[in-house]
C-alpha positions as CSV (number, residue, x, y, z in Angstrom):
1,X,0.1,-0.1,0.2
2,X,1.3,3.5,-0.9
3,X,-0.5,6.5,-0.6
4,X,-3.7,7.7,1.3
5,X,-4.8,4.5,1.9
6,X,-1.2,3.4,4.0
7,X,-2.3,6.0,6.7
8,X,-6.2,5.1,7.4
9,X,-6.7,2.5,9.8
10,X,-10.1,1.1,9.9
11,X,-12.3,2.0,13.4
12,X,-14.2,-1.6,14.9
13,X,-15.0,-4.0,17.5
14,X,-11.6,-4.2,19.1
15,X,-9.6,-1.7,17.5
16,X,-10.4,1.6,19.4
17,X,-10.0,5.4,17.4
18,X,-6.2,5.6,17.2
19,X,-6.3,8.2,20.5
20,X,-8.3,6.6,23.0
21,X,-5.3,4.0,22.6
22,X,-2.9,3.7,25.5
23,X,0.8,5.3,24.0
24,X,3.5,3.6,23.7
25,X,5.3,2.4,26.8
26,X,2.6,3.7,28.5
27,X,0.3,1.1,31.0
28,X,-3.8,1.3,31.9
29,X,-3.3,1.2,34.9
30,X,0.5,3.0,36.0
31,X,-0.4,2.3,39.8
32,X,-1.2,-1.2,39.5
33,X,-2.8,-2.5,42.3
34,X,-2.3,-1.1,45.2
35,X,-0.4,-2.6,48.1
36,X,-1.5,-4.7,51.1
37,X,-5.5,-5.1,48.7
38,X,-6.1,-9.0,49.4
39,X,-8.9,-10.4,47.1
40,X,-12.2,-12.4,47.8
41,X,-10.0,-15.6,48.4
42,X,-7.8,-14.7,50.8
43,X,-10.9,-12.4,52.7
44,X,-13.1,-15.3,53.0
45,X,-10.6,-18.0,54.0
46,X,-9.8,-15.7,57.1
47,X,-13.3,-15.2,58.0
48,X,-14.2,-19.0,57.9
49,X,-11.1,-19.4,59.6
50,X,-12.3,-16.8,62.8
51,X,-12.6,-18.6,65.9
52,X,-16.6,-18.0,67.5
53,X,-17.6,-19.6,71.3
54,X,-20.9,-21.7,70.8
55,X,-23.2,-23.1,73.6
56,X,-23.9,-26.5,73.3
57,X,-26.0,-29.4,75.7
58,X,-24.8,-26.2,77.9
59,X,-21.2,-26.1,77.2
60,X,-19.0,-23.6,76.0
61,X,-17.1,-24.4,72.8
62,X,-15.3,-22.6,70.4
63,X,-15.4,-23.4,66.3
64,X,-13.9,-22.0,63.1
65,X,-17.1,-19.7,60.8
66,X,-16.2,-22.6,58.7
67,X,-17.1,-26.1,61.2
68,X,-20.3,-24.0,62.5
69,X,-21.5,-23.9,59.5
70,X,-20.9,-27.6,58.1
71,X,-23.0,-28.4,61.8
72,X,-25.3,-26.1,60.7
73,X,-26.3,-27.7,57.3
74,X,-26.1,-31.2,59.2
75,X,-28.9,-29.6,62.3
76,X,-30.9,-29.1,58.9
77,X,-30.5,-32.0,56.1
78,X,-30.9,-34.6,59.8
79,X,-34.5,-32.1,60.2
80,X,-35.3,-33.3,56.7
81,X,-34.3,-30.0,54.8
82,X,-33.8,-31.4,51.3
83,X,-31.8,-28.7,49.6
84,X,-29.8,-29.7,52.8
85,X,-29.2,-33.1,52.0
86,X,-28.6,-32.3,48.2
87,X,-25.5,-29.4,49.2
88,X,-23.7,-32.3,51.6
89,X,-24.5,-34.8,49.1
90,X,-22.4,-32.6,46.5
91,X,-19.6,-31.4,48.9
92,X,-19.3,-35.6,49.6
93,X,-18.7,-35.9,46.1
94,X,-15.9,-34.7,45.8
95,X,-13.2,-37.2,48.1
96,X,-9.8,-37.0,46.7
97,X,-8.4,-33.5,44.5
98,X,-5.6,-34.3,42.2
99,X,-2.5,-32.1,41.0
100,X,-0.1,-33.1,37.7
101,X,2.6,-31.1,37.9
102,X,5.7,-31.6,36.9
103,X,7.6,-29.2,40.0
104,X,10.7,-32.1,41.9
105,X,11.0,-32.1,45.3
106,X,8.2,-30.3,47.0
107,X,9.2,-29.9,50.7
108,X,7.7,-32.1,53.9
109,X,5.2,-29.1,55.1
110,X,3.6,-28.7,51.6
111,X,2.6,-32.5,50.6
112,X,1.4,-32.8,54.2
113,X,-0.8,-29.5,53.9
114,X,-2.0,-30.9,50.3
115,X,-2.4,-34.0,52.2
116,X,-4.6,-32.2,55.0
117,X,-6.9,-31.1,52.0
118,X,-7.0,-34.0,50.4
119,X,-5.1,-32.8,46.9
120,X,-2.9,-35.6,45.6
121,X,0.0,-35.0,43.5
122,X,0.6,-36.9,40.3
123,X,3.8,-36.3,39.3
124,X,5.9,-38.8,36.8
125,X,7.3,-41.4,38.0
126,X,10.7,-40.3,37.3
127,X,10.1,-37.0,39.6
128,X,10.0,-39.3,42.5
129,X,13.2,-40.4,43.9
130,X,13.4,-36.2,43.8
131,X,11.1,-36.2,46.7
132,X,11.6,-38.0,50.6
133,X,10.9,-41.4,50.8
134,X,7.7,-40.8,53.4
135,X,6.2,-38.4,50.8
136,X,6.8,-40.9,47.8
137,X,4.4,-43.4,49.1
138,X,1.4,-41.3,49.1
139,X,2.1,-39.2,45.1
140,X,0.3,-40.9,42.3
141,X,2.5,-41.5,38.9
142,X,0.5,-40.9,35.7
143,X,-0.3,-44.3,35.0
144,X,-2.1,-44.8,38.7
145,X,-3.7,-41.6,38.0
146,X,-5.4,-42.8,34.9
147,X,-6.7,-45.9,35.9
148,X,-8.6,-43.8,39.6
149,X,-9.8,-41.6,36.7
150,X,-11.0,-44.9,34.4
151,X,-12.4,-46.3,37.4
152,X,-15.2,-43.2,37.9
153,X,-17.0,-43.6,35.2
């Protein structure tokens, strides 16, 4: 192209006018996310982990808000609340989650946390050697995972 067509720019979907585009080298979010700003997931985790005091059968107990929610949902299900029964059945469906990774040698602390969350690591067999012996019994190889996944049908 040469002449006047060379400088022509077609405006349309995904193609804003040149006057509305960011200048080269300038960010559209110059200040970025403010430091210390927390996301919903972080706030929810903190809120559900907060402990509250309850009185049950004349005894005072401290439970997390999450434990209290499960206790209340279970009580509703026992009374015949179909929605609560459905929610409990749904929550119980996913007993163990799997994480396929190529990351070698994850710390024992991290694998213990994963076990507590019922999250099992799946790694290619050669990477098992990079883990401590006590971790290896818990790690699945890809073939083992595929066998489990195939039996879920």
